[in-house]
N, C-alpha and C positions, 0 to 999 in steps of 0.2 A: 504494500500500500504506500502510495506517495505521501510524503510529508507536506502539510499545508504551508504555503508561503504567507506568513503574517506581516510581511513588510509592504504589501501592495494588494489593492483590490480594484475591481472595475465594476461599475454599475451602468446599466443602459436604461433608457426611457424613450418612449415614443410620444409624439405630439401631433395633433391634428391642426397644424398650422405650417406656415412657411419657415424655411431655415433662417431667413433674415430676422424674423421676429424672435426666434430663440437666441440667435447670436446677440441681438440688441439687449435681450434680457440679462445676458451674462457680461456684456462688454460696455455698459454705460452705468454710471451711478444710479440714475433713475430706474433703469431696468432692474438692477440688483435690489433696490429698495422696494420694488413692486411685489416681490415674491420671497425674498431672502433676508434682507437686513433692515434694521431701523434707519441706519444712516451709512452711506458708503462715500468716503472721501478719497479721491485719487489725486495725486500730485504729479505734475510733469517733472522731468529731470531738472528743470530750473526752479521747481518749487511752487509753480502756479497750481491752484486748485482747479480741477476740471469742472466744467459746467455739467449740470445733471444729464443732459442729452448728448454730451460729448463722448466719443469713443475713447476708451483707454488705449494706451500705447505701450510698447516694450520699454522697460525700465521705469515705468510709473511706480510710485510707492502708494500704498493704501493704508487707510485706517477704517476699520469696520466696527460698527456698533450694533449690538443685538437687542431685539425686543426682549423685555423681561429682565434686563440688566442695566445698571446705571453706566455712566460714561467712564467709570474707572475700569470696566471690563472691556478691553479693546483688543481687537485682532489687527496686527500689522503684517505687512508683507510687501512683496515686489512682483510686478508683472514680468515674467521671464520671456514670453513669446506671444505674439498675436499675428494673425494674417489678415485681419479685417473682413473675413468671410465666414470661416467655419472652424477656427481653431484658436484656443488660447491656453496659456500655461502660467501658473502663478505659485508662489510659495504659500504655504498654509500653516496650520497649527504644528508647532514643535518641529520646524524645519522640514515638513513634508512638502511634496510637490503635487499639485492637482493639474491635470490636463483635461480639457474639454474638446471633444471632436463632434462635429455636427455634420449630418449628411441627409439627403432626401432619398427615400426608397419606398416603393409601393404606395405612393400617395401620402406618406407620412414623413415627418422630420424625426430622425433618430439622433439621439445624443448618447455619447459614451463618455463617462466620467471615470478617470483613473486617478487614484491617490497612491503615491509611492513614497519610498524612503521613510516608511513608518518604523519607528524603533520598537523592537519587541519588548514587552513588559511582563514581568512575572506577577505583578499586582493587578488582578482583574479590574479593580476600580479605576485604574489608570490606563486601561487598554484602549489606546487611540484607534486601533484598527476597528474594533467593535463600535466605539462611540461615533466615529466619523462615518462609518458605513450606515449606521442607523440614522444619523443626522442627515446625510446626503439623500437617503431614500425618502425621508419625510419631505425635505425641501424640493426634491424633484417632483414628488406628488403634488406639492403646493404649486409649483410652477405650472404643471399640467392643469390643475384646477383653475388657476387664474387665467392662463393664456387661452383656455378653451371655454371661458365664460362662466366659470364656477366661483365659489367663494374662496376667500383667503383663510387658510386653515391655521395660521399662526396665532398663538396667544400673545396679544399685545398689552395685556394688563399686568403691570408689575406686581400688583397686590395679590395676584393669583399664582405667583411663581412657585411656591412650595408650601402648601398647607398640610402636607402629610408627613410631618417629622415626628 
Protein backbone atom coordinates (compact mmCIF):
# COMPACT_ATOMS: atom_id res chain seq x y z
CA UNK A 1 0.00 0.00 0.00
CA UNK A 2 1.39 3.40 -0.98
CA UNK A 3 2.04 5.92 1.75
CA UNK A 4 -0.06 9.11 1.68
CA UNK A 5 1.64 12.38 0.76
CA UNK A 6 0.69 14.80 3.55
CA UNK A 7 2.64 17.71 2.02
CA UNK A 8 0.32 18.40 -0.92
CA UNK A 9 -3.34 18.10 -1.91
CA UNK A 10 -5.49 19.01 -4.89
CA UNK A 11 -9.20 19.90 -4.91
CA UNK A 12 -11.32 20.40 -8.01
CA UNK A 13 -14.60 22.22 -8.47
CA UNK A 14 -16.90 22.98 -11.38
CA UNK A 15 -18.87 26.13 -12.04
CA UNK A 16 -21.74 26.92 -14.38
CA UNK A 17 -20.22 30.20 -15.54
CA UNK A 18 -17.45 31.44 -17.80
CA UNK A 19 -13.75 31.06 -16.95
CA UNK A 20 -13.21 34.84 -16.90
CA UNK A 21 -15.70 35.26 -14.04
CA UNK A 22 -13.92 32.61 -11.97
CA UNK A 23 -10.52 34.17 -12.68
CA UNK A 24 -11.82 37.62 -11.66
CA UNK A 25 -13.18 36.12 -8.41
CA UNK A 26 -9.64 34.98 -7.56
CA UNK A 27 -7.54 37.77 -9.09
CA UNK A 28 -9.13 41.01 -7.84
CA UNK A 29 -9.61 42.31 -4.29
CA UNK A 30 -13.37 42.77 -4.86
CA UNK A 31 -13.62 39.29 -6.33
CA UNK A 32 -11.96 37.67 -3.30
CA UNK A 33 -14.13 39.70 -0.91
CA UNK A 34 -17.30 38.52 -2.68
CA UNK A 35 -16.87 34.88 -1.60
CA UNK A 36 -13.74 34.41 0.52
CA UNK A 37 -12.45 37.31 2.62
CA UNK A 38 -13.73 40.22 4.69
CA UNK A 39 -11.01 42.45 3.21
CA UNK A 40 -8.29 41.79 0.63
CA UNK A 41 -5.52 44.38 0.25
CA UNK A 42 -3.00 43.90 -2.54
CA UNK A 43 0.04 46.14 -2.86
CA UNK A 44 2.09 46.68 -6.00
CA UNK A 45 5.86 46.28 -5.96
CA UNK A 46 6.05 50.08 -5.38
CA UNK A 47 3.65 49.86 -2.40
CA UNK A 48 0.50 51.24 -4.04
CA UNK A 49 -2.77 49.71 -2.84
CA UNK A 50 -4.60 48.09 -5.74
CA UNK A 51 -8.15 49.25 -6.50
CA UNK A 52 -10.99 46.79 -5.75
CA UNK A 53 -11.53 45.81 -9.41
CA UNK A 54 -7.85 45.94 -10.38
CA UNK A 55 -6.19 42.64 -11.26
CA UNK A 56 -3.32 41.46 -9.08
CA UNK A 57 0.13 41.02 -10.59
CA UNK A 58 3.22 38.94 -9.94
CA UNK A 59 5.19 40.17 -6.90
CA UNK A 60 2.18 41.91 -5.34
CA UNK A 61 2.04 41.45 -1.59
CA UNK A 62 -1.23 40.96 0.23
CA UNK A 63 -2.99 41.36 3.56
CA UNK A 64 -6.12 39.29 4.02
CA UNK A 65 -8.70 39.76 6.76
CA UNK A 66 -11.22 37.06 7.69
CA UNK A 67 -14.87 37.25 8.68
CA UNK A 68 -15.31 36.34 12.33
CA UNK A 69 -11.88 37.67 13.34
CA UNK A 70 -10.61 41.12 14.22
CA UNK A 71 -7.87 42.95 12.33
CA UNK A 72 -5.11 41.42 14.49
CA UNK A 73 -5.68 38.06 12.73
CA UNK A 74 -4.12 38.78 9.35
CA UNK A 75 -2.85 36.55 6.56
CA UNK A 76 0.04 37.97 4.54
CA UNK A 77 1.73 36.65 1.45
CA UNK A 78 3.08 37.23 -2.04
CA UNK A 79 1.70 36.61 -5.51
CA UNK A 80 4.23 34.31 -7.18
CA UNK A 81 2.74 33.96 -10.67
CA UNK A 82 -0.23 35.12 -12.75
CA UNK A 83 -1.01 34.86 -16.43
CA UNK A 84 -4.11 37.15 -16.41
CA UNK A 85 -6.24 34.40 -17.98
CA UNK A 86 -6.48 31.11 -16.10
CA UNK A 87 -3.62 30.63 -13.63
CA UNK A 88 -2.32 32.19 -10.43
CA UNK A 89 0.01 31.08 -7.64
CA UNK A 90 0.57 32.63 -4.22
CA UNK A 91 2.14 31.93 -0.85
CA UNK A 92 -0.28 30.99 1.88
CA UNK A 93 -0.43 29.86 5.48
CA UNK A 94 2.85 28.67 7.03
CA UNK A 95 4.93 29.05 3.83
CA UNK A 96 2.70 26.82 1.74
CA UNK A 97 2.03 27.56 -1.94
CA UNK A 98 -1.41 27.58 -3.56
CA UNK A 99 -1.91 27.28 -7.33
CA UNK A 100 -5.19 27.91 -9.12
CA UNK A 101 -5.74 26.47 -12.63
CA UNK A 102 -8.93 27.27 -14.53
CA UNK A 103 -10.19 25.72 -17.76
CA UNK A 104 -13.40 25.22 -19.69
CA UNK A 105 -14.71 21.75 -20.50
CA UNK A 106 -18.10 20.24 -21.34
CA UNK A 107 -19.90 23.57 -20.91
CA UNK A 108 -18.51 24.16 -17.42
CA UNK A 109 -15.59 26.02 -15.94
CA UNK A 110 -13.29 23.73 -13.97
CA UNK A 111 -10.99 24.90 -11.22
CA UNK A 112 -8.10 22.93 -9.76
CA UNK A 113 -6.61 24.18 -6.50
CA UNK A 114 -3.33 22.67 -5.33
CA UNK A 115 -1.73 23.49 -1.99
CA UNK A 116 1.81 22.24 -1.52
CA UNK A 117 4.87 22.58 0.68
CA UNK A 118 2.75 21.65 3.70
CA UNK A 119 4.85 20.75 6.72
CA UNK A 120 3.97 17.42 8.29
CA UNK A 121 2.70 17.79 11.84
CA UNK A 122 2.47 15.16 14.58
CA UNK A 123 -0.08 17.20 16.57
CA UNK A 124 -3.50 16.70 14.87
CA UNK A 125 -4.76 20.07 16.16
CA UNK A 126 -2.06 21.79 14.09
CA UNK A 127 -2.54 19.67 10.96
CA UNK A 128 -2.49 22.26 8.18
CA UNK A 129 -3.18 19.61 5.53
CA UNK A 130 -6.59 18.79 7.02
CA UNK A 131 -7.46 22.33 8.12
CA UNK A 132 -6.70 23.85 4.72
CA UNK A 133 -8.35 21.07 2.72
CA UNK A 134 -11.56 21.47 4.74
CA UNK A 135 -11.35 25.27 4.48
CA UNK A 136 -10.79 25.35 0.72
CA UNK A 137 -13.62 22.84 0.18
CA UNK A 138 -16.01 25.15 2.04
CA UNK A 139 -14.86 28.29 0.26
CA UNK A 140 -15.03 26.68 -3.19
CA UNK A 141 -18.61 25.61 -2.37
CA UNK A 142 -19.32 29.20 -1.32
CA UNK A 143 -17.83 30.54 -4.57
CA UNK A 144 -20.06 28.13 -6.51
CA UNK A 145 -23.13 29.23 -4.52
CA UNK A 146 -22.46 32.93 -5.02
CA UNK A 147 -21.39 32.82 -8.65
CA UNK A 148 -24.35 30.64 -9.64
CA UNK A 149 -26.87 32.96 -7.93
CA UNK A 150 -27.14 31.35 -4.51
CA UNK A 151 -26.55 32.63 -1.02
CA UNK A 152 -23.33 33.56 0.76
CA UNK A 153 -22.61 30.68 3.15
CA UNK A 154 -20.06 32.54 5.30
CA UNK A 155 -20.75 33.44 8.92
CA UNK A 156 -20.08 37.19 9.05
CA UNK A 157 -21.15 37.64 12.69
CA UNK A 158 -18.22 37.97 15.08
CA UNK A 159 -20.54 37.32 18.06
CA UNK A 160 -21.31 33.80 16.75
CA UNK A 161 -17.67 32.76 16.37
CA UNK A 162 -17.48 30.06 19.02
CA UNK A 163 -20.27 29.60 21.54
CA UNK A 164 -19.56 25.87 22.00
CA UNK A 165 -16.60 25.94 24.41
